[in-house]
C-alpha positions in Angstrom: 55.8 77.0 233.7 54.2 77.5 237.1 56.1 77.8 239.8 56.8 74.8 242.9 55.8 75.7 245.8 59.4 75.5 247.0 60.5 78.2 244.8 56.9 80.5 246.1 58.7 79.8 249.6 61.6 81.2 248.6 59.6 84.4 247.8 58.2 84.8 250.8 58.8 86.7 254.2 58.7 83.4 255.9 57.2 85.1 259.3 54.7 81.7 260.0 52.4 84.4 261.1 49.3 81.8 260.0 47.1 85.6 259.3 46.7 83.9 255.5 44.7 80.9 257.4 47.6 78.2 256.9 49.6 77.3 259.7 53.3 77.8 258.0 54.5 79.2 255.0 55.2 76.6 254.2 52.1 75.0 253.7 50.6 77.9 252.4 52.9 78.3 249.4 52.1 74.9 248.6 48.4 75.6 248.7 49.2 79.0 245.7 51.4 76.6 243.8 48.5 74.6 244.0 45.7 76.8 242.8 44.8 76.8 246.1 44.9 79.8 247.9 46.3 83.6 246.2 49.7 85.1 246.9 47.7 87.9 247.8 46.6 86.7 251.1 49.4 87.0 253.1 49.9 90.3 253.8 53.8 90.8 254.3 54.6 89.8 251.0 56.4 92.7 248.4 54.4 93.9 245.5 56.6 92.8 242.9 57.0 88.7 244.2 52.5 89.3 244.1 53.4 90.5 240.7 56.0 87.8 239.9 53.9 84.8 241.7 50.5 86.0 239.9 51.7 85.7 236.4 53.9 82.3 237.0 50.3 80.7 238.4 48.0 82.4 236.5 45.9 79.8 233.9 47.3 79.2 230.7 44.4 80.4 229.4 43.9 84.6 231.4 41.0 85.5 233.3 39.2 88.2 231.4 36.5 89.7 234.0 33.9 91.8 233.4 31.2 93.8 234.8 31.6 94.5 238.6 30.9 94.1 241.9 28.1 90.9 242.4 27.7 91.2 239.1 31.6 90.4 237.9 31.7 87.8 235.4 35.5 85.9 234.4 36.1 85.0 230.7 38.5 82.1 230.1 40.8 81.3 233.3 41.0 77.2 231.2 43.7 74.7 232.3 42.6 72.0 230.9 41.6 70.8 227.3 39.3 68.1 228.2 36.5 68.1 232.0 37.4 65.0 233.0 41.3 65.9 233.6 40.8 68.9 235.8 37.3 70.9 235.1 36.5 73.4 233.4 36.5 77.0 235.5 34.2 79.9 233.6 30.9 79.3 231.9 30.8 80.7 228.9 28.3 83.7 229.1 25.2 83.6 226.7 23.2 86.7 225.1 22.5 88.0 222.3 22.5 92.0 220.5 21.1 94.7 220.3 21.8 97.4 217.6 20.8 101.2 218.3 19.5 100.7 214.3 17.2 98.6 215.8 13.5 100.0 216.0 12.2 101.1 219.6 9.4 98.0 219.5 12.4 95.9 218.9 14.7 97.4 221.5 11.9 97.0 224.0 11.3 93.2 223.0 15.3 92.2 223.6 15.4 93.7 226.6 12.5 92.4 228.3 13.9 88.8 227.4 16.6 89.7 229.7 13.9 90.2 232.6 11.7 87.4 231.9 14.2 84.6 230.6 15.1 83.4 234.0 15.4 80.0 235.9 15.6 78.5 239.4 17.7 75.2 239.5 19.4 74.0 242.9 19.6 76.8 243.7 20.9 78.0 241.2 19.6 81.0 238.5 20.0 80.1 235.5 19.7 83.3 232.7 21.5 85.0 230.5 24.3 87.6 231.3 26.2 89.2 228.1 24.6 91.5 225.5 26.3 93.0 222.9 25.7 96.5 221.4 25.9 97.9 218.1 26.4 101.5 217.6 24.5 101.9 214.2 23.9 104.8 212.5 23.6 108.1 214.7 26.0 108.7 218.2 23.4 109.3 220.4 20.6 107.1 220.0 23.8 104.4 220.6 24.6 105.8 223.5 20.8 106.0 224.9 21.1 102.6 224.4 24.0 102.2 226.6 22.6 104.1 229.6 19.2 102.1 229.1 21.2 98.8 229.3 22.5 100.4 232.9 19.3 101.0 233.8 17.2 98.0 232.9 19.7 95.0 233.3 22.3 96.4 235.7 23.3 92.1 236.3 24.1 92.0 232.3 27.4 92.1 230.8 28.0 94.9 228.2 30.0 94.0 224.9 30.3 97.1 223.0 30.5 97.5 219.4 31.0 101.2 217.5 33.4 104.0 216.7 36.3 105.0 219.0 35.1 108.0 220.1 31.3 106.4 220.6 32.9 104.3 223.2 35.2 106.7 224.8 32.0 108.2 225.9 30.0 104.5 226.7 32.8 103.6 228.5 32.0 106.8 230.6 28.3 106.1 230.8 29.2 102.2 232.0 31.6 104.1 235.2 33.1 101.4 238.0 31.0 98.4 235.4 33.8 96.9 233.4 32.8 96.1 229.9 34.6 94.3 226.8 35.8 96.5 223.2 34.9 95.1 220.1 36.4 95.5 216.7 39.6 95.7 217.3 41.0 95.0 214.0 44.3 95.8 211.6 43.4 98.9 210.5 42.1 100.8 213.8 44.3 98.6 216.2 46.7 101.4 217.7 43.4 104.0 218.3 41.3 101.2 220.0 44.6 99.6 221.5 45.3 103.0 223.5 41.7 103.4 224.5 41.4 100.0 226.0 44.8 101.0 228.0 43.5 104.1 228.8 40.4 102.8 230.1 41.4 99.7 232.1 39.0 97.7 230.0 39.3 93.9 227.9 39.5 94.0 224.0 38.2 91.9 221.3 41.0 91.1 218.7 39.0 90.7 215.8 40.7 88.5 212.6 40.3 87.0 210.0 42.8 84.4 210.1 44.7 82.6 213.1 47.7 83.7 212.1 46.1 87.5 211.6 44.8 87.4 214.9 48.4 85.7 216.2 50.5 89.0 214.5 47.6 91.4 216.3 47.0 89.9 219.5 51.8 89.9 220.4 51.2 94.0 218.7 48.2 94.3 221.7 50.0 92.3 224.2 53.8 94.5 223.4 52.0 97.6 224.2 51.6 97.2 227.1 47.0 95.3 226.9 47.2 91.8 228.9 43.1 91.7 229.1 42.1 90.7 225.6 39.7 88.3 224.0 40.1 86.9 220.7 37.9 86.1 217.5 39.1 84.3 214.8 36.7 85.8 212.2 36.5 81.8 211.5 34.5 81.6 207.9 32.5 78.0 208.7 31.3 75.3 211.2 34.2 73.4 210.7 37.3 76.3 210.4 35.4 77.7 213.7 35.7 74.4 214.8 39.4 73.9 214.4 39.9 77.2 215.0 38.9 76.6 218.5 40.8 73.6 219.1 43.5 75.5 218.1 43.6 78.1 219.9 43.3 76.1 223.0 45.5 73.4 222.7 48.1 76.1 221.4 47.5 77.6 224.7 48.0 74.8 227.2 50.1 72.5 225.3 52.5 75.2 224.2 51.5 78.0 226.7 51.6 79.9 223.1 51.2 83.7 224.5 49.2 85.3 221.7 46.2 83.4 221.7 46.4 82.4 225.7 43.2 84.2 226.4 39.0 83.6 226.0 37.9 83.0 222.4 34.0 85.2 221.5 32.2 83.0 219.2 28.8 83.9 217.0 26.1 81.2 216.3 24.1 82.3 214.0 26.9 84.1 211.6 26.9 79.9 210.7 23.0 78.5 210.8 20.9 78.9 208.3 18.0 78.9 211.3 17.1 79.1 215.0 17.7 75.9 215.4 20.6 75.0 213.5 22.1 78.1 215.8 21.5 76.3 219.0 22.6 73.5 218.0 26.1 75.1 217.0 25.7 77.5 220.2 26.0 74.1 222.4 28.7 72.2 220.8 30.6 75.8 221.5 29.7 75.4 225.3 32.1 72.0 225.3 34.6 73.0 222.4 35.7 76.1 223.7 33.6 79.3 223.5 34.6 81.7 226.9 31.4 84.1 225.0 28.2 83.3 223.0 26.3 85.6 221.2 23.5 84.6 219.7 20.5 86.4 217.4 17.6 86.3 219.3 16.9 84.8 223.6 14.4 81.9 222.7 13.5 79.8 225.5 13.2 76.1 224.6 16.5 77.0 223.8 18.3 79.0 226.0 17.0 76.7 228.6 18.3 74.2 227.6 21.8 75.7 226.7 21.7 76.9 230.1 21.2 73.8 231.5 23.9 72.0 229.4 26.7 74.9 230.5 25.6 74.3 233.8 26.4 70.6 233.6 29.6 70.9 232.1 31.2 73.7 234.0 29.8 71.8 237.2 33.2 70.5 238.6 33.3 66.7 238.2 34.8 65.8 241.1 32.1 67.3 243.2 28.4 66.0 243.4 25.6 68.4 242.5 23.7 68.8 246.0 19.8 71.2 246.6 20.4 72.3 250.2 18.3 70.5 253.2 15.7 71.9 254.3 11.4 71.9 253.9 10.7 72.1 250.5 6.6 73.0 249.8 5.3 72.2 246.0 1.9 73.3 245.3 1.0 75.3 248.2 0.8 72.2 250.8 -0.2 73.1 254.2 -1.2 70.8 258.0 -2.8 68.3 255.8 -0.7 67.4 253.0 1.6 64.8 251.8 5.2 64.5 253.4 8.0 63.1 251.5 11.3 62.3 252.1 14.3 62.1 249.9 17.7 62.4 249.4 19.6 66.0 248.6 21.4 64.5 245.1 19.7 66.8 242.6 19.0 64.6 240.5 17.5 62.9 242.7 15.7 66.2 243.6 14.2 67.1 240.7 13.0 63.8 239.2 10.9 63.5 242.5 10.0 67.0 242.5 8.9 67.6 238.8 6.6 63.7 239.8 4.9 65.9 242.7 4.8 69.0 240.3 2.6 66.7 238.1 0.2 64.7 240.2 -0.7 68.5 242.1 -0.6 67.1 245.1 -0.1 69.9 246.9 3.3 68.1 249.5 5.6 68.8 252.0 9.4 67.7 250.1 11.7 66.8 252.6 15.0 66.9 251.2 18.3 64.8 253.9 21.3 66.1 253.4 23.5 62.5 252.1 26.1 64.8 250.7 25.3 64.8 247.4 24.8 60.4 247.1 21.8 58.9 245.3 19.3 56.9 247.8 20.9 53.7 247.7 24.0 54.7 247.7 23.6 56.6 250.9 22.1 54.4 252.6 24.8 52.0 252.2 27.2 54.9 253.5 24.9 54.9 256.6 23.7 58.6 255.6 20.3 57.6 255.0 18.8 55.2 257.1 17.1 54.9 259.9 18.8 57.6 263.0 19.4 59.6 260.9 15.7 60.3 258.6 14.6 60.2 262.4 17.2 62.9 263.9 16.3 64.7 261.2 12.5 64.5 260.6 12.3 65.8 264.9 14.8 69.2 264.2 14.2 70.4 260.9 10.5 71.4 262.0 8.1 69.5 259.6 6.2 68.2 263.1 4.9 71.7 263.6 4.2 72.4 260.1 1.5 69.8 260.0 -1.0 67.6 262.3 -1.1 64.2 260.7 2.3 61.9 261.2 2.1 60.4 258.4 5.9 60.2 256.1 6.6 58.3 253.0 9.6 57.5 252.0 11.5 55.8 249.6 10.7 52.1 248.2 13.9 50.8 248.0 14.4 51.6 251.2 11.6 49.3 252.2 14.1 47.4 254.8 14.5 50.2 256.8 10.5 50.0 257.4 10.3 48.6 261.1 13.4 50.4 262.4 12.1 53.4 261.8 9.4 53.5 263.0 11.1 52.4 266.3 12.8 55.4 266.2 9.8 57.5 265.0 6.9 55.7 267.0 4.3 58.5 266.2 5.1 58.2 262.3 3.0 56.0 260.7 6.1 55.0 257.6 4.5 54.6 254.3 6.7 53.2 251.5 6.8 54.7 248.1 7.8 53.5 244.7 11.0 52.3 243.3 10.2 54.5 240.9 9.2 58.5 240.9 6.8 57.9 238.1 4.4 56.3 240.7 4.3 59.3 243.0 1.8 60.6 241.9 -0.9 57.8 242.6 0.3 57.5 245.9 0.5 60.8 246.7 -2.9 61.1 245.8 -4.9 57.8 247.7 -2.4 59.5 250.7 -3.8 63.6 250.4 -7.6 61.7 250.1 -6.7 59.8 253.4 -5.7 63.6 255.0 -8.4 65.1 254.0 -10.6 62.7 255.2 -8.5 63.0 259.1 -9.1 67.2 258.2 -13.1 66.6 258.3 -13.0 64.5 261.5 -10.8 66.5 263.3 
């Protein structure tokens, strides 16, 4: 069980120095107990106490880190069974495998997928983040593959499978970039555990059953290796689903340490085709994979999986928002329509999508409404005539266009007169209530603006 704030306070030096960022040691201790602050923020706490409190306040699913610097990926760290209880913490990295036995053409194709399959959504970059490298055949070719991936894909985390000798060389090639070793079985546990301990890298325990998995994880823990990832070796889809649920429930409800680690999954092992594999991967994102390795990366499937993952691992207590500002769509100029809406992400994507499909060059103004939708923001006083007028004046749109036509959402038709008083130089155009009506309106307004451009 985690320590209470009072228990943590008893282990602090009680200086009330405020160097941790909180007014008192009591306030700091309460934040640490709630998981909202790190004990290391106190510069005077004893290192032994740091270790003790970190262990006591650690999540039931241990957080295992791969990579380094800006490209550090966290696995696990989960504290709940269901997202609505609090939130899911660390989204599972997705990727595919590359074997040293593959032809050069296939290796190059797979590497290129990591560079090309990237999307931006709500300011978040969606892309595959992990690659599973397998040694097959000559040791030198595997080493060349590791070097190549590190050089060409510096942002991608590595999972590596091979002989103990090869893995030792591969780890040295990674430098400070921490990989995940795969393949600690009943037969090689001693050797590969020693390697992981010496190199200070995480290790995957691979078993044929949950009983064997528990035994191997316990042995690794006894040797002092704390950063583990689990592969239960499930033999079918149903068994995989049941194993993941049992592992998560055992760790969170029972605090069973051998199962308190992230889990790696391979959907293609249980699927007859890529469609079935994608469906299973979508299930595993929610229940309860920490890493998902696919047989291949295909845009039509990967994008949907990444969006699903982003939605599930978004904090449900915080609205998904886009940054306030001016968004040029379809290459607008000084005589392009100006549209304004709220910064609720769903609204932004719908409106932006309709503008793009219209092919009309448009300036899209996004007003900060704290993530509230149009009507909700208006009701809360965050999207009224005064706030819209203030935003239009300060955002800089007046310097970007030579006209004064502003289209507002149809649901705000009631504030048209008030907004005209706040912005006397602007013509306020009430848009459609549904975004699907935007293209027709934009084309009409754009035609008017082009006539104005010819006349000027």
